[in-house]
Short mmCIF file of the C-alpha atoms (twelve columns), coordinates in Angstrom:
data_MODEL
# 
_entry.id   MODEL 
# 
loop_
_atom_site.group_PDB 
_atom_site.id 
_atom_site.type_symbol 
_atom_site.label_atom_id 
_atom_site.label_alt_id 
_atom_site.label_comp_id 
_atom_site.label_asym_id 
_atom_site.label_seq_id 
_atom_site.Cartn_x 
_atom_site.Cartn_y 
_atom_site.Cartn_z 
_atom_site.pdbx_PDB_model_num 
ATOM 1   C CA . UNK A 1   19.392  47.244 137.252 1 
ATOM 2   C CA . UNK A 2   18.401  44.742 139.890 1 
ATOM 3   C CA . UNK A 3   16.700  46.288 142.880 1 
ATOM 4   C CA . UNK A 4   18.148  45.401 146.252 1 
ATOM 5   C CA . UNK A 5   15.662  43.760 148.605 1 
ATOM 6   C CA . UNK A 6   14.881  46.146 151.483 1 
ATOM 7   C CA . UNK A 7   16.178  45.079 154.911 1 
ATOM 8   C CA . UNK A 8   12.585  45.157 156.110 1 
ATOM 9   C CA . UNK A 9   11.879  42.053 154.053 1 
ATOM 10  C CA . UNK A 10  14.956  40.017 154.892 1 
ATOM 11  C CA . UNK A 11  14.767  36.574 156.440 1 
ATOM 12  C CA . UNK A 12  15.061  37.840 160.008 1 
ATOM 13  C CA . UNK A 13  12.151  40.224 159.531 1 
ATOM 14  C CA . UNK A 14  9.993   37.535 157.931 1 
ATOM 15  C CA . UNK A 15  10.524  35.426 161.044 1 
ATOM 16  C CA . UNK A 16  9.540   38.383 163.203 1 
ATOM 17  C CA . UNK A 17  6.417   38.951 161.118 1 
ATOM 18  C CA . UNK A 18  5.327   35.378 161.732 1 
ATOM 19  C CA . UNK A 19  5.569   36.061 165.452 1 
ATOM 20  C CA . UNK A 20  3.859   39.428 165.089 1 
ATOM 21  C CA . UNK A 21  0.545   37.869 164.031 1 
ATOM 22  C CA . UNK A 22  -0.345  37.460 167.720 1 
ATOM 23  C CA . UNK A 23  1.621   40.418 169.068 1 
ATOM 24  C CA . UNK A 24  -1.048  43.066 169.478 1 
ATOM 25  C CA . UNK A 25  -4.441  43.033 171.179 1 
ATOM 26  C CA . UNK A 26  -6.817  45.316 172.999 1 
ATOM 27  C CA . UNK A 27  -8.159  44.713 176.506 1 
ATOM 28  C CA . UNK A 28  -11.567 46.145 177.344 1 
ATOM 29  C CA . UNK A 29  -12.712 45.522 180.901 1 
ATOM 30  C CA . UNK A 30  -16.085 46.596 182.196 1 
ATOM 31  C CA . UNK A 31  -16.690 47.626 185.802 1 
ATOM 32  C CA . UNK A 32  -15.530 44.944 188.288 1 
ATOM 33  C CA . UNK A 33  -14.216 42.640 185.543 1 
ATOM 34  C CA . UNK A 34  -10.777 41.060 185.760 1 
ATOM 35  C CA . UNK A 35  -8.197  39.057 183.823 1 
ATOM 36  C CA . UNK A 36  -6.103  36.379 185.509 1 
ATOM 37  C CA . UNK A 37  -3.224  34.545 183.818 1 
ATOM 38  C CA . UNK A 38  0.392   33.436 184.013 1 
ATOM 39  C CA . UNK A 39  2.306   35.328 181.337 1 
ATOM 40  C CA . UNK A 40  3.700   32.945 178.735 1 
ATOM 41  C CA . UNK A 41  5.537   35.775 177.021 1 
ATOM 42  C CA . UNK A 42  6.696   39.302 177.784 1 
ATOM 43  C CA . UNK A 43  3.999   41.977 177.479 1 
ATOM 44  C CA . UNK A 44  3.915   45.769 177.378 1 
ATOM 45  C CA . UNK A 45  0.544   47.136 178.479 1 
ATOM 46  C CA . UNK A 46  -0.478  50.702 177.618 1 
ATOM 47  C CA . UNK A 47  -3.568  51.905 179.490 1 
ATOM 48  C CA . UNK A 48  -5.629  54.183 177.242 1 
ATOM 49  C CA . UNK A 49  -8.683  54.849 179.422 1 
ATOM 50  C CA . UNK A 50  -9.836  54.290 183.000 1 
ATOM 51  C CA . UNK A 51  -7.645  52.664 185.628 1 
ATOM 52  C CA . UNK A 52  -6.288  49.130 185.964 1 
ATOM 53  C CA . UNK A 53  -5.215  47.516 189.213 1 
ATOM 54  C CA . UNK A 54  -2.443  44.980 188.673 1 
ATOM 55  C CA . UNK A 55  -1.186  42.332 191.063 1 
ATOM 56  C CA . UNK A 56  1.909   40.809 189.476 1 
ATOM 57  C CA . UNK A 57  3.524   37.942 191.412 1 
ATOM 58  C CA . UNK A 58  4.034   40.163 194.399 1 
ATOM 59  C CA . UNK A 59  2.644   41.614 197.574 1 
ATOM 60  C CA . UNK A 60  1.102   44.925 196.502 1 
ATOM 61  C CA . UNK A 61  -1.396  46.145 193.953 1 
ATOM 62  C CA . UNK A 62  -0.235  48.671 191.373 1 
ATOM 63  C CA . UNK A 63  -2.739  51.196 190.037 1 
ATOM 64  C CA . UNK A 64  -2.100  52.133 186.415 1 
ATOM 65  C CA . UNK A 65  -3.953  55.173 185.133 1 
ATOM 66  C CA . UNK A 66  -4.850  56.097 181.575 1 
ATOM 67  C CA . UNK A 67  -1.688  57.466 179.986 1 
ATOM 68  C CA . UNK A 68  0.650   55.018 181.722 1 
ATOM 69  C CA . UNK A 69  2.301   51.723 180.783 1 
ATOM 70  C CA . UNK A 70  3.782   48.709 182.508 1 
ATOM 71  C CA . UNK A 71  6.018   45.786 181.506 1 
ATOM 72  C CA . UNK A 72  4.897   42.260 182.423 1 
ATOM 73  C CA . UNK A 73  7.751   39.768 182.296 1 
ATOM 74  C CA . UNK A 74  7.414   36.168 181.245 1 
ATOM 75  C CA . UNK A 75  6.329   33.836 184.042 1 
ATOM 76  C CA . UNK A 76  4.513   36.530 186.048 1 
ATOM 77  C CA . UNK A 77  1.288   35.524 187.747 1 
ATOM 78  C CA . UNK A 78  -1.094  38.352 186.913 1 
ATOM 79  C CA . UNK A 79  -4.435  39.595 188.148 1 
ATOM 80  C CA . UNK A 80  -5.641  42.629 186.209 1 
ATOM 81  C CA . UNK A 81  -8.846  44.249 187.482 1 
ATOM 82  C CA . UNK A 82  -10.800 47.489 187.376 1 
ATOM 83  C CA . UNK A 83  -13.530 49.009 189.513 1 
ATOM 84  C CA . UNK A 84  -14.639 51.580 186.955 1 
ATOM 85  C CA . UNK A 85  -13.945 50.070 183.538 1 
ATOM 86  C CA . UNK A 86  -10.760 50.461 181.522 1 
ATOM 87  C CA . UNK A 87  -9.156  49.881 178.146 1 
ATOM 88  C CA . UNK A 88  -5.568  48.971 177.396 1 
ATOM 89  C CA . UNK A 89  -3.415  47.887 174.490 1 
ATOM 90  C CA . UNK A 90  -1.251  44.819 175.068 1 
ATOM 91  C CA . UNK A 91  1.852   44.392 172.913 1 
ATOM 92  C CA . UNK A 92  3.692   41.081 172.867 1 
ATOM 93  C CA . UNK A 93  7.085   41.821 171.270 1 
ATOM 94  C CA . UNK A 94  8.069   38.191 170.715 1 
ATOM 95  C CA . UNK A 95  11.305  37.816 168.751 1 
ATOM 96  C CA . UNK A 96  11.580  41.557 168.194 1 
ATOM 97  C CA . UNK A 97  12.565  41.898 171.848 1 
ATOM 98  C CA . UNK A 98  15.673  39.828 171.155 1 
ATOM 99  C CA . UNK A 99  17.015  42.501 168.775 1 
ATOM 100 C CA . UNK A 100 17.599  44.900 171.648 1 
ATOM 101 C CA . UNK A 101 20.558  44.642 174.017 1 
ATOM 102 C CA . UNK A 102 19.586  45.038 177.655 1 
ATOM 103 C CA . UNK A 103 22.907  44.000 179.199 1 
ATOM 104 C CA . UNK A 104 23.825  47.660 179.791 1 
ATOM 105 C CA . UNK A 105 20.690  48.068 181.909 1 
ATOM 106 C CA . UNK A 106 22.167  46.051 184.764 1 
ATOM 107 C CA . UNK A 107 24.123  49.067 186.024 1 
ATOM 108 C CA . UNK A 108 20.829  50.694 187.028 1 
ATOM 109 C CA . UNK A 109 18.877  47.647 188.100 1 
ATOM 110 C CA . UNK A 110 18.238  46.948 191.800 1 
ATOM 111 C CA . UNK A 111 19.375  43.613 193.322 1 
ATOM 112 C CA . UNK A 112 17.545  40.646 191.844 1 
ATOM 113 C CA . UNK A 113 15.441  39.921 194.934 1 
ATOM 114 C CA . UNK A 114 11.684  39.529 194.948 1 
ATOM 115 C CA . UNK A 115 11.284  43.198 195.896 1 
ATOM 116 C CA . UNK A 116 13.203  44.254 192.794 1 
ATOM 117 C CA . UNK A 117 10.609  42.604 190.607 1 
ATOM 118 C CA . UNK A 118 8.085   45.258 191.554 1 
ATOM 119 C CA . UNK A 119 6.943   46.658 188.216 1 
ATOM 120 C CA . UNK A 120 7.894   50.189 187.249 1 
ATOM 121 C CA . UNK A 121 5.180   52.372 185.715 1 
ATOM 122 C CA . UNK A 122 6.050   54.892 183.000 1 
ATOM 123 C CA . UNK A 123 3.800   57.819 182.150 1 
ATOM 124 C CA . UNK A 124 3.211   58.595 178.487 1 
ATOM 125 C CA . UNK A 125 5.111   61.469 176.958 1 
ATOM 126 C CA . UNK A 126 3.209   63.486 174.298 1 
ATOM 127 C CA . UNK A 127 4.882   61.399 171.581 1 
ATOM 128 C CA . UNK A 128 3.912   58.120 173.241 1 
ATOM 129 C CA . UNK A 129 0.330   59.415 173.607 1 
ATOM 130 C CA . UNK A 130 0.162   60.008 169.853 1 
ATOM 131 C CA . UNK A 131 1.620   56.534 169.285 1 
ATOM 132 C CA . UNK A 132 -1.043  54.952 171.531 1 
ATOM 133 C CA . UNK A 133 -3.786  56.782 169.645 1 
ATOM 134 C CA . UNK A 134 -2.435  55.409 166.361 1 
ATOM 135 C CA . UNK A 135 -2.596  51.897 167.798 1 
ATOM 136 C CA . UNK A 136 -6.207  52.437 168.893 1 
ATOM 137 C CA . UNK A 137 -7.124  53.504 165.352 1 
ATOM 138 C CA . UNK A 138 -5.280  50.487 163.948 1 
ATOM 139 C CA . UNK A 139 -7.165  48.086 166.228 1 
ATOM 140 C CA . UNK A 140 -10.568 49.758 165.829 1 
ATOM 141 C CA . UNK A 141 -10.240 49.441 162.051 1 
ATOM 142 C CA . UNK A 142 -9.652  45.715 162.574 1 
ATOM 143 C CA . UNK A 143 -6.484  46.027 160.512 1 
ATOM 144 C CA . UNK A 144 -4.379  42.937 161.161 1 
ATOM 145 C CA . UNK A 145 -1.456  43.231 158.755 1 
ATOM 146 C CA . UNK A 146 1.417   41.272 160.345 1 
ATOM 147 C CA . UNK A 147 4.177   43.387 158.831 1 
ATOM 148 C CA . UNK A 148 2.538   46.578 160.103 1 
ATOM 149 C CA . UNK A 149 2.304   45.110 163.610 1 
ATOM 150 C CA . UNK A 150 6.006   44.283 163.437 1 
ATOM 151 C CA . UNK A 151 6.811   47.870 162.424 1 
ATOM 152 C CA . UNK A 152 4.605   49.395 165.135 1 
ATOM 153 C CA . UNK A 153 6.240   47.332 167.878 1 
ATOM 154 C CA . UNK A 154 9.682   48.350 166.652 1 
ATOM 155 C CA . UNK A 155 8.448   51.934 166.589 1 
ATOM 156 C CA . UNK A 156 7.578   51.776 170.291 1 
ATOM 157 C CA . UNK A 157 11.105  50.701 171.229 1 
ATOM 158 C CA . UNK A 158 12.533  53.499 169.095 1 
ATOM 159 C CA . UNK A 159 10.227  56.106 170.641 1 
ATOM 160 C CA . UNK A 160 11.061  54.892 174.135 1 
ATOM 161 C CA . UNK A 161 14.763  55.328 173.375 1 
ATOM 162 C CA . UNK A 162 14.233  59.026 172.646 1 
ATOM 163 C CA . UNK A 163 11.464  59.764 175.180 1 
ATOM 164 C CA . UNK A 164 12.932  58.160 178.318 1 
ATOM 165 C CA . UNK A 165 16.371  58.130 179.877 1 
ATOM 166 C CA . UNK A 166 18.488  54.996 179.967 1 
ATOM 167 C CA . UNK A 167 17.838  54.724 183.694 1 
ATOM 168 C CA . UNK A 168 14.052  54.942 183.212 1 
ATOM 169 C CA . UNK A 169 14.164  52.272 180.521 1 
ATOM 170 C CA . UNK A 170 16.484  50.062 182.562 1 
ATOM 171 C CA . UNK A 171 14.099  50.034 185.503 1 
ATOM 172 C CA . UNK A 172 11.080  49.493 183.240 1 
ATOM 173 C CA . UNK A 173 12.774  46.470 181.611 1 
ATOM 174 C CA . UNK A 174 14.709  45.401 184.714 1 
ATOM 175 C CA . UNK A 175 13.839  41.728 184.312 1 
ATOM 176 C CA . UNK A 176 15.623  41.736 180.920 1 
ATOM 177 C CA . UNK A 177 18.954  42.919 182.332 1 
ATOM 178 C CA . UNK A 178 20.171  39.309 182.348 1 
ATOM 179 C CA . UNK A 179 22.873  38.515 179.799 1 
ATOM 180 C CA . UNK A 180 21.191  35.205 179.031 1 
ATOM 181 C CA . UNK A 181 17.502  35.697 178.371 1 
ATOM 182 C CA . UNK A 182 17.025  32.182 176.973 1 
ATOM 183 C CA . UNK A 183 18.099  30.661 180.300 1 
ATOM 184 C CA . UNK A 184 16.094  33.105 182.437 1 
ATOM 185 C CA . UNK A 185 13.006  32.637 180.242 1 
ATOM 186 C CA . UNK A 186 13.350  28.871 180.694 1 
ATOM 187 C CA . UNK A 187 13.455  29.322 184.476 1 
ATOM 188 C CA . UNK A 188 10.391  31.581 184.534 1 
ATOM 189 C CA . UNK A 189 8.450   29.142 182.359 1 
ATOM 190 C CA . UNK A 190 9.317   26.005 184.322 1 
ATOM 191 C CA . UNK A 191 10.090  26.696 187.975 1 
ATOM 192 C CA . UNK A 192 6.459   26.151 188.989 1 
ATOM 193 C CA . UNK A 193 6.379   22.737 187.300 1 
ATOM 194 C CA . UNK A 194 9.136   21.089 189.354 1 
ATOM 195 C CA . UNK A 195 9.444   20.018 192.983 1 
ATOM 196 C CA . UNK A 196 13.192  20.411 193.463 1 
ATOM 197 C CA . UNK A 197 16.300  22.230 192.213 1 
ATOM 198 C CA . UNK A 198 17.685  18.917 190.988 1 
ATOM 199 C CA . UNK A 199 14.595  18.338 188.858 1 
ATOM 200 C CA . UNK A 200 14.862  21.825 187.350 1 
ATOM 201 C CA . UNK A 201 18.572  21.288 186.669 1 
ATOM 202 C CA . UNK A 202 17.850  17.968 184.958 1 
ATOM 203 C CA . UNK A 203 15.079  19.533 182.884 1 
ATOM 204 C CA . UNK A 204 17.541  22.187 181.677 1 
ATOM 205 C CA . UNK A 205 20.158  19.511 180.852 1 
ATOM 206 C CA . UNK A 206 22.640  20.660 183.505 1 
ATOM 207 C CA . UNK A 207 24.339  18.911 186.374 1 
ATOM 208 C CA . UNK A 208 23.221  20.222 189.760 1 
ATOM 209 C CA . UNK A 209 26.505  22.091 190.297 1 
ATOM 210 C CA . UNK A 210 26.551  23.476 186.742 1 
ATOM 211 C CA . UNK A 211 22.966  24.649 187.072 1 
ATOM 212 C CA . UNK A 212 23.635  26.345 190.410 1 
ATOM 213 C CA . UNK A 213 26.661  28.158 188.973 1 
ATOM 214 C CA . UNK A 214 24.831  29.431 185.914 1 
ATOM 215 C CA . UNK A 215 21.737  30.366 187.917 1 
ATOM 216 C CA . UNK A 216 23.752  32.471 190.362 1 
ATOM 217 C CA . UNK A 217 25.544  34.175 187.462 1 
ATOM 218 C CA . UNK A 218 22.259  35.129 185.785 1 
ATOM 219 C CA . UNK A 219 20.032  35.912 188.783 1 
ATOM 220 C CA . UNK A 220 22.642  36.976 191.321 1 
ATOM 221 C CA . UNK A 221 21.303  34.722 194.104 1 
ATOM 222 C CA . UNK A 222 21.235  30.946 194.794 1 
ATOM 223 C CA . UNK A 223 18.484  29.054 192.974 1 
ATOM 224 C CA . UNK A 224 16.906  27.812 196.207 1 
ATOM 225 C CA . UNK A 225 16.648  31.359 197.567 1 
ATOM 226 C CA . UNK A 226 15.139  32.758 194.361 1 
ATOM 227 C CA . UNK A 227 12.604  29.947 193.969 1 
ATOM 228 C CA . UNK A 228 11.539  30.239 197.610 1 
ATOM 229 C CA . UNK A 229 10.877  33.953 197.114 1 
ATOM 230 C CA . UNK A 230 8.897   33.335 193.930 1 
ATOM 231 C CA . UNK A 231 6.957   30.544 195.618 1 
ATOM 232 C CA . UNK A 232 6.154   32.870 198.513 1 
ATOM 233 C CA . UNK A 233 4.875   35.525 196.107 1 
ATOM 234 C CA . UNK A 234 2.682   32.992 194.302 1 
ATOM 235 C CA . UNK A 235 1.274   31.667 197.568 1 
ATOM 236 C CA . UNK A 236 0.510   35.160 198.835 1 
ATOM 237 C CA . UNK A 237 -1.258  35.892 195.552 1 
ATOM 238 C CA . UNK A 238 -3.326  32.703 195.845 1 
ATOM 239 C CA . UNK A 239 -4.351  33.416 199.430 1 
ATOM 240 C CA . UNK A 240 -5.347  36.995 198.675 1 
ATOM 241 C CA . UNK A 241 -6.970  36.587 195.295 1 
ATOM 242 C CA . UNK A 242 -8.025  33.045 194.480 1 
ATOM 243 C CA . UNK A 243 -11.233 31.340 195.508 1 
ATOM 244 C CA . UNK A 244 -9.337  28.227 196.568 1 
ATOM 245 C CA . UNK A 245 -9.572  27.074 200.148 1 
ATOM 246 C CA . UNK A 246 -6.469  27.439 202.321 1 
ATOM 247 C CA . UNK A 247 -6.246  23.646 202.434 1 
ATOM 248 C CA . UNK A 248 -6.282  23.426 198.630 1 
ATOM 249 C CA . UNK A 249 -3.483  25.994 198.323 1 
ATOM 250 C CA . UNK A 250 -1.455  24.015 200.863 1 
ATOM 251 C CA . UNK A 251 -1.968  20.861 198.776 1 
ATOM 252 C CA . UNK A 252 -1.209  22.571 195.443 1 
ATOM 253 C CA . UNK A 253 2.187   23.740 196.689 1 
ATOM 254 C CA . UNK A 254 3.096   20.287 198.033 1 
ATOM 255 C CA . UNK A 255 3.341   21.133 201.731 1 
ATOM 256 C CA . UNK A 256 3.436   18.035 203.897 1 
ATOM 257 C CA . UNK A 257 0.843   19.391 206.327 1 
ATOM 258 C CA . UNK A 258 -1.261  22.426 207.192 1 
ATOM 259 C CA . UNK A 259 1.090   22.993 210.135 1 
ATOM 260 C CA . UNK A 260 4.079   23.213 207.777 1 
ATOM 261 C CA . UNK A 261 2.161   25.591 205.504 1 
ATOM 262 C CA . UNK A 262 1.199   27.768 208.477 1 
ATOM 263 C CA . UNK A 263 4.842   27.992 209.597 1 
ATOM 264 C CA . UNK A 264 5.956   28.889 206.058 1 
ATOM 265 C CA . UNK A 265 3.475   31.787 205.879 1 
ATOM 266 C CA . UNK A 266 4.415   33.028 209.330 1 
ATOM 267 C CA . UNK A 267 8.114   33.012 208.435 1 
ATOM 268 C CA . UNK A 268 7.697   34.728 205.046 1 
ATOM 269 C CA . UNK A 269 4.821   37.136 205.680 1 
ATOM 270 C CA . UNK A 270 4.669   37.411 209.462 1 
ATOM 271 C CA . UNK A 271 1.004   36.354 209.269 1 
ATOM 272 C CA . UNK A 272 -0.944  33.119 209.178 1 
ATOM 273 C CA . UNK A 273 -2.698  32.212 205.880 1 
ATOM 274 C CA . UNK A 274 -6.094  32.557 207.548 1 
ATOM 275 C CA . UNK A 275 -5.291  36.043 208.801 1 
ATOM 276 C CA . UNK A 276 -4.028  37.163 205.363 1 
ATOM 277 C CA . UNK A 277 -7.300  36.049 203.792 1 
ATOM 278 C CA . UNK A 278 -9.375  37.618 206.558 1 
ATOM 279 C CA . UNK A 279 -7.638  40.968 206.061 1 
ATOM 280 C CA . UNK A 280 -8.159  40.724 202.301 1 
ATOM 281 C CA . UNK A 281 -11.883 40.254 202.774 1 
ATOM 282 C CA . UNK A 282 -12.041 43.164 205.209 1 
ATOM 283 C CA . UNK A 283 -10.289 45.369 202.651 1 
ATOM 284 C CA . UNK A 284 -13.130 44.677 200.238 1 
ATOM 285 C CA . UNK A 285 -11.451 42.418 197.688 1 
ATOM 286 C CA . UNK A 286 -13.895 40.555 195.492 1 
ATOM 287 C CA . UNK A 287 -13.395 37.077 196.946 1 
ATOM 288 C CA . UNK A 288 -16.744 35.760 198.019 1 
ATOM 289 C CA . UNK A 289 -17.797 32.649 199.864 1 
ATOM 290 C CA . UNK A 290 -14.285 31.300 200.224 1 
ATOM 291 C CA . UNK A 291 -13.954 28.083 202.145 1 
ATOM 292 C CA . UNK A 292 -11.295 27.974 204.828 1 
# 
């Protein structure tokens, strides 16, 4: 009798396994170390020891303790730091994420403004703690079987479905509530690379009007409004955390003059760029010898 091939080994799973080869890694940060990157894919970060401070394309730092996790959406500008040393496990779900339907989450999600992108932190349940320990063992043994990684990432989504309410999961994955993740992922990956809405529309093979209509349907706000908010968040991040001069930041974001840049910051943050940086230094952030 011919044995039926298990679903685990069907074509869809094989494709997932190929993606899973880079889907799991461990972060170990010593005292005062940091990671800085723009997320090119979605990430789930589980902190297993110490405390991480995360600044994710927004205005406030989030402290994540051991026994907590956070979701980092594609396109986020991230600064991950620690003052005492910390370890975390970073899962990159890749194609596996596409198997789960997040459209029902929109009923719980806040309005899609910049403030709604503030990450939600979930504390481990006892079951999730055991799961995290199993991942630590897996990584410490240097076991890199792609199929096993695929299974472990699926396991996390299953455990989350029984350990957290739908509302908790909806807020954790709020950026996935869009009905069209391919379009939203494209926007997150490319909005920094263009200088106008028309250029972004052309890059996505839409007319300007067609792009605006689809954008509003997916994000709930006009494209110009959303991009301005994201640009403001990125600029605030650069002023607070980068070692670039204020003049360089002004140039990088294509402002016509320092005066225009100053007015933009005053209108969005209520503060001048110089004052924001001065306050950051007073607060003890690790930006040293920054040129103004």
